[in-house]
VEXDREN-2710 file (C-alpha; in Angstrom, 1 decimal):
% VEXDREN-2710
k/r/px/py/pz
1/MET/-15.8/-30.5/39.0
2/LYS/-12.8/-29.1/36.8
3/VAL/-13.6/-26.0/34.8
4/LYS/-10.6/-23.9/32.7
5/ALA/-11.4/-20.6/31.3
6/LEU/-9.3/-19.2/28.6
7/SER/-7.3/-16.3/29.2
8/ARG/-4.9/-13.8/27.8
9/SER/-2.0/-12.1/29.2
10/ALA/-2.1/-8.1/29.4
11/ALA/1.4/-8.3/27.6
12/SER/-0.2/-10.1/24.0
13/THR/-3.1/-7.3/24.1
14/GLU/-1.3/-3.6/25.1
15/ARG/1.4/-2.1/23.3
16/GLN/4.6/-0.8/24.6
17/ASN/5.2/1.7/22.9
18/SER/3.0/3.6/20.1
19/GLY/5.2/2.4/17.4
20/ASP/4.6/-1.5/18.7
21/LEU/2.2/-3.6/15.3
22/ARG/-1.0/-4.9/16.7
23/MET/-2.2/-8.5/15.3
24/GLN/-4.7/-7.7/13.1
25/HIS/-7.3/-10.6/13.2
26/ARG/-8.5/-11.0/9.4
27/ASN/-11.9/-12.4/9.0
28/LEU/-11.1/-14.9/5.9
29/ASP/-15.3/-15.7/4.8
30/PRO/-15.3/-15.4/1.0
31/ASP/-18.8/-14.4/1.4
32/HIS/-16.9/-10.5/3.0
33/HIS/-14.7/-10.3/0.4
34/PRO/-16.2/-10.7/-3.1
35/MET/-13.9/-9.6/-4.5
36/ALA/-10.8/-11.8/-3.7
37/ARG/-11.0/-14.2/-5.9
38/ALA/-10.3/-11.8/-9.0
39/ARG/-7.7/-10.1/-7.5
40/GLU/-6.1/-13.0/-6.9
41/TYR/-6.4/-14.1/-10.2
42/THR/-5.2/-10.3/-11.1
43/ARG/-2.2/-10.7/-9.4
44/ALA/-1.1/-13.9/-10.7
45/VAL/-1.4/-13.1/-14.3
46/THR/1.0/-10.6/-13.5
47/ALA/3.7/-12.6/-11.5
48/ALA/3.3/-14.7/-14.2
49/LYS/3.8/-12.4/-17.1
50/LEU/6.6/-10.3/-14.6
51/ASP/8.6/-14.3/-14.4
52/ARG/8.3/-14.3/-18.5
53/MET/9.4/-11.2/-18.7
54/PHE/12.7/-11.6/-16.5
55/ALA/13.6/-14.6/-17.6
56/LYS/17.4/-15.3/-19.2
57/PRO/17.0/-14.4/-22.5
58/PHE/15.1/-10.9/-21.8
59/LEU/18.2/-9.8/-19.7
60/GLY/20.7/-10.7/-22.4
61/ALA/18.8/-9.0/-24.8
62/LEU/19.3/-5.4/-23.2
63/GLY/22.6/-4.6/-25.0
64/THR/25.6/-3.4/-24.0
65/GLY/24.9/-4.1/-20.2
66/HIS/27.1/-6.2/-16.9
67/ARG/30.6/-7.5/-18.2
68/ASP/29.5/-10.2/-15.7
69/GLY/26.7/-12.2/-14.7
70/VAL/23.5/-10.4/-13.2
71/THR/23.0/-11.9/-9.9
72/ALA/19.9/-9.6/-8.6
73/THR/17.2/-7.5/-10.4
74/ALA/14.4/-5.6/-9.2
75/VAL/11.2/-4.1/-10.0
76/SER/8.7/-1.7/-8.8
77/ARG/5.5/-3.1/-8.4
78/THR/3.3/-0.6/-10.0
79/ALA/5.5/0.3/-13.1
80/LEU/7.9/-1.7/-15.2
81/VAL/10.1/2.1/-15.4
82/PRO/12.5/1.6/-13.0
83/PHE/13.9/-1.6/-13.3
84/VAL/17.3/-2.4/-11.8
85/SER/19.5/-5.1/-12.0
86/GLY/23.1/-6.1/-10.1
87/ALA/26.0/-7.7/-11.4
88/ALA/29.2/-10.0/-10.2
89/ASP/31.3/-7.0/-11.7
90/GLY/30.0/-4.9/-9.2
91/GLU/27.7/-2.2/-11.0
92/ILE/24.6/-1.5/-10.3
93/ARG/22.6/-0.9/-13.6
94/ILE/18.8/1.5/-13.6
95/TRP/17.1/0.0/-17.5
96/ASP/14.9/2.1/-19.1
97/LEU/12.6/-0.8/-20.6
98/ALA/11.4/0.8/-23.6
99/SER/14.2/1.5/-25.2
100/ARG/16.2/-0.8/-23.4
101/LYS/19.0/1.4/-22.8
102/CYS/20.7/2.2/-19.3
103/VAL/19.4/5.5/-18.0
END
């Protein structure tokens, strides 16, 4: 009779130094995460709003902006105040979205 045993190497369970991150096993059972569905819904709504807000017509409405096409944008996940745009003209601008002016 042949018996197979599962084994793990020591390298998979130990860290080489204190700065290494360990892989965390997550329990995805919905009974243990009652707010997961509401949290995912909130994330989806926020993502949809940001997609609509940062569409091309919005960037064109910033007034005296870049002289060339905008190639990159970045926004904070928690607030809309530090909106940063970068363009092909080599400029990076930080915008105040309430007044639609460059800071």
